[in-house]
TILUMLO-366136 format. One line per 2 residues: their letters; for each residue z negated, x negated, y of N, C-alpha, C. Coordinates in steps of 0.1 Angstrom, whole numbers. Last residue first. Layout:
a) Z:X:Y:Z:X:Y:Z:X:Y  ...
This chain:
qd) 737:-1420:637:728:-1425:647:714:-1426:642  752:-1407:618:753:-1422:618:742:-1428:628
kl) 750:-1381:625:744:-1385:613:743:-1400:613  766:-1379:648:752:-1377:649:744:-1382:637
nk) 791:-1382:637:786:-1393:646:771:-1391:648  794:-1358:624:793:-1370:616:788:-1382:624
la) 797:-1341:646:785:-1340:638:783:-1352:629  822:-1349:655:811:-1351:664:798:-1350:656
dw) 838:-1341:634:837:-1355:637:825:-1358:646  835:-1313:635:829:-1320:624:828:-1335:626
vs) 849:-1306:657:834:-1305:658:828:-1313:647  875:-1331:663:870:-1318:658:854:-1318:659
pk) 895:-1344:689:884:-1345:680:879:-1332:676  930:-1341:690:918:-1337:695:906:-1339:685
ee) 954:-1366:694:947:-1358:685:933:-1354:690  985:-1370:707:971:-1369:711:964:-1360:702
se) 1010:-1367:699:1004:-1380:696:989:-1379:699  1018:-1343:709:1015:-1343:695:1008:-1356:691
sa) 1003:-1329:739:1012:-1339:732:1008:-1341:718  1002:-1295:748:995:-1307:743:1005:-1317:736
pe) 1015:-1280:776:1017:-1283:762:1009:-1296:759  998:-1258:797:1002:-1272:795:1003:-1275:780
qa) 988:-1232:796:1002:-1234:800:1007:-1248:797  961:-1234:793:969:-1229:781:984:-1230:784
pd) 951:-1242:817:953:-1252:806:961:-1247:794  961:-1233:848:959:-1227:835:961:-1237:824
aq) 968:-1244:872:954:-1245:868:952:-1240:854  995:-1237:875:991:-1251:874:977:-1253:869
dl) 993:-1209:878:1001:-1215:867:998:-1229:865  978:-1207:901:972:-1202:888:980:-1208:876
ye) 996:-1217:920:983:-1224:917:977:-1220:904  1014:-1196:919:1018:-1210:915:1006:-1218:912
lf) 999:-1176:929:1004:-1175:915:1008:-1188:910  995:-1185:955:984:-1183:946:988:-1183:932
ep) 1021:-1184:965:1014:-1197:964:1002:-1196:955  1028:-1157:963:1035:-1166:954:1028:-1180:954
dc) 1008:-1129:961:1010:-1141:969:1016:-1152:960  1026:-1103:945:1014:-1110:948:1018:-1123:956
de) 1046:-1076:958:1045:-1089:950:1032:-1096:954  1047:-1040:954:1046:-1053:962:1045:-1065:952
da) 1043:-1014:944:1057:-1020:945:1057:-1032:955  1017:-1010:939:1022:-1006:952:1036:-1011:955
md) 1014:-1021:914:1012:-1006:916:1016:-1001:929  1017:-1048:919:1027:-1041:912:1026:-1026:914
ht) 992:-1057:928:1002:-1054:938:1014:-1046:932  968:-1042:907:976:-1053:911:986:-1048:921
ks) 939:-1034:890:946:-1031:902:954:-1043:906  924:-1019:863:931:-1031:867:940:-1027:879
mp) 914:-993:862:906:-1004:859:911:-1017:864  923:-972:891:926:-978:878:916:-990:875
is) 907:-946:906:910:-960:908:912:-966:894  898:-920:903:912:-922:902:917:-937:904
lh) 871:-920:908:875:-919:894:890:-922:892  871:-921:936:866:-933:928:871:-932:914
if) 880:-895:941:888:-906:946:884:-919:938  860:-880:929:874:-879:923:882:-891:928
ey) 838:-886:945:838:-889:931:852:-889:925  847:-875:970:843:-889:969:844:-894:954
if) 849:-848:963:861:-855:968:859:-870:966  823:-842:957:833:-840:947:845:-848:951
ra) 811:-847:982:807:-855:970:817:-854:959  822:-827:999:824:-841:1001:821:-850:989
vn) 817:-800:998:826:-806:987:829:-821:989  791:-779:1002:797:-792:1007:804:-798:996
lk) 789:-746:1007:791:-756:996:798:-768:1002  766:-722:1020:776:-731:1021:777:-740:1009
kr) 746:-704:1011:756:-699:1021:768:-708:1022  730:-693:982:735:-704:990:746:-699:999
dr) 720:-673:965:717:-672:980:723:-684:988  726:-681:939:734:-670:946:732:-669:961
si) 727:-716:933:720:-704:934:728:-693:942  750:-732:910:744:-731:923:737:-717:924
yv) 764:-755:887:756:-743:889:749:-743:903  795:-767:879:784:-769:888:777:-755:889
id) 813:-781:853:807:-769:858:795:-773:867  823:-802:839:831:-798:850:826:-784:856
ae) 792:-813:829:806:-817:828:814:-812:840  769:-797:847:773:-800:834:788:-801:832
er) 744:-796:872:758:-799:868:759:-802:853  723:-772:889:725:-783:881:740:-785:878
en) 698:-750:900:710:-757:904:711:-770:895  687:-722:884:685:-736:885:698:-743:888
dd) 698:-696:885:686:-699:892:683:-713:894  734:-696:890:723:-697:881:710:-699:890
fk) 769:-693:891:756:-690:897:745:-690:886  795:-719:890:788:-706:886:775:-705:892
ik) 825:-734:895:811:-732:901:806:-718:897  846:-759:882:842:-744:882:827:-744:887
is) 870:-780:894:856:-778:892:853:-763:892  898:-801:888:892:-788:890:877:-788:887
nd) 922:-825:902:910:-821:894:906:-807:897  944:-850:906:944:-836:906:932:-831:896
se) 954:-878:926:944:-872:917:944:-857:918  966:-908:935:970:-894:933:960:-888:922
ip) 970:-936:956:961:-928:947:967:-914:947  982:-969:960:985:-955:961:975:-947:951
ls) 965:-995:977:967:-989:964:970:-974:965  973:-1020:998:971:-1005:998:975:-999:985
fp) 954:-1050:993:966:-1043:994:963:-1028:994  940:-1083:995:939:-1069:997:953:-1063:998
el) 942:-1108:969:945:-1104:982:944:-1088:983  938:-1116:943:926:-1114:951:929:-1110:965
cr) 958:-1118:924:958:-1128:934:946:-1127:944  948:-1099:904:956:-1111:900:955:-1121:911
dc) 936:-1077:915:929:-1084:904:936:-1097:900  936:-1071:949:944:-1073:937:936:-1081:927
dq) 914:-1049:964:918:-1063:962:925:-1064:949  923:-1020:983:917:-1026:972:921:-1041:971
ei) 924:-992:1003:925:-1006:1003:917:-1012:992  943:-963:993:930:-970:996:932:-985:996
tg) 964:-936:1001:962:-950:998:948:-954:1001  973:-903:987:972:-913:998:970:-927:993
ti) 960:-872:976:971:-882:976:968:-891:988  944:-848:956:942:-859:965:954:-869:964
fi) 934:-816:950:945:-825:949:944:-835:960  912:-795:934:913:-806:945:924:-815:941
dl) 902:-763:930:913:-772:926:915:-782:937  874:-746:921:879:-755:932:890:-764:925
vf) 864:-714:915:871:-725:910:877:-733:922  834:-695:911:844:-701:919:851:-711:912
fs) 820:-663:898:822:-678:898:833:-682:908  818:-636:902:808:-643:893:809:-658:893
pn) 838:-628:920:825:-623:921:814:-631:913  857:-657:930:856:-645:922:841:-640:923
kd) 878:-677:949:865:-670:948:866:-658:940  892:-707:948:894:-694:942:881:-687:940
ft) 904:-729:969:891:-723:966:894:-709:961  921:-759:970:923:-745:968:910:-739:962
ld) 927:-786:990:917:-779:982:920:-764:982  940:-816:995:945:-802:995:936:-795:985
vk) 935:-844:1014:930:-836:1003:934:-822:1005  949:-876:1019:949:-862:1023:944:-854:1011
ld) 938:-908:1031:940:-898:1020:941:-884:1026  933:-939:1035:940:-929:1043:945:-919:1032
gh) 906:-964:1037:915:-955:1030:922:-945:1040  881:-988:1031:892:-983:1039:902:-974:1031
ki) 862:-991:1012:858:-992:1026:869:-987:1035  849:-984:981:861:-982:990:856:-983:1004
as) 827:-982:967:835:-993:964:848:-994:973  797:-973:984:811:-970:981:819:-983:978
ad) 770:-972:990:774:-980:979:789:-978:975  768:-955:1013:764:-969:1014:770:-977:1002
ya) 789:-933:1028:783:-936:1014:781:-951:1014  801:-931:1052:789:-922:1050:782:-925:1036
ef) 823:-947:1050:811:-953:1057:799:-944:1054  842:-929:1040:836:-939:1031:824:-946:1037
fk) 848:-915:1064:843:-908:1052:836:-918:1043  858:-935:1081:845:-928:1084:839:-921:1072
dd) 884:-940:1070:873:-950:1068:859:-944:1071  894:-907:1059:897:-920:1065:884:-929:1063
iq) 910:-878:1049:900:-888:1046:904:-901:1052  914:-846:1059:920:-859:1060:908:-869:1058
fd) 918:-815:1041:909:-825:1047:917:-838:1048  924:-780:1040:929:-794:1040:919:-803:1047
fh) 921:-751:1019:915:-760:1029:922:-774:1028  926:-717:1011:931:-730:1012:925:-738:1023
hl) 917:-693:988:915:-698:1001:919:-713:1001  921:-663:968:924:-677:971:922:-681:985
gd) 892:-641:963:907:-645:963:908:-659:966  868:-624:982:873:-628:969:888:-631:971
rl) 860:-637:1015:863:-626:1006:868:-632:993  833:-657:1028:847:-656:1023:849:-644:1014
gs) 807:-660:1035:815:-652:1044:830:-650:1039  796:-678:1017:790:-664:1018:799:-655:1026
ip) 808:-703:1019:811:-694:1007:806:-680:1009  822:-723:1039:813:-711:1041:815:-701:1030
ls) 820:-757:1030:828:-745:1029:819:-733:1030  818:-788:1045:811:-777:1040:820:-764:1041
ys) 829:-810:1057:834:-807:1043:826:-795:1037  817:-815:1081:830:-808:1081:836:-805:1067
il) 795:-830:1074:793:-816:1077:807:-808:1077  795:-857:1072:802:-850:1061:800:-835:1063
pd) 780:-869:1092:794:-871:1093:802:-863:1082  753:-853:1107:759:-856:1094:774:-857:1095
m) 739:-867:1136:747:-856:1130:753:-861:1117
């Protein structure tokens, strides 16, 4: 059985106007996608479906947390996520996608929104993720190790002269 079947909206039986759907996203949702960058999460999706005779508008609001690794200390933490997106759905003989518009055939009975939710969650992940974003602190032992291992933090003594590249090239000429 398809684990994402519960994300199918019955578009043919709905009357025109606003319709509201709520979804709870957990680890099983992400397991349905093999290449997901997210393995663990606890999110709430508030979807508003505005049905008109010639098009639909989906407003998808997502809040919750996903487990990510901190880019600074590499420890996992719960990253808060908040995303607010819209998709317009229009009818056409050829099903396709263009930017924020999805074209579907008129005879389609259901619309599965799992892929849209999945993409919006991934798009809401920031490029750099640190414990600061969850009002937490990184592992102090690891940060101390980073400070000790960083050669830029160690002041060079003035009596110690670094050899230049040109000195090394002169030595090659003498050989």
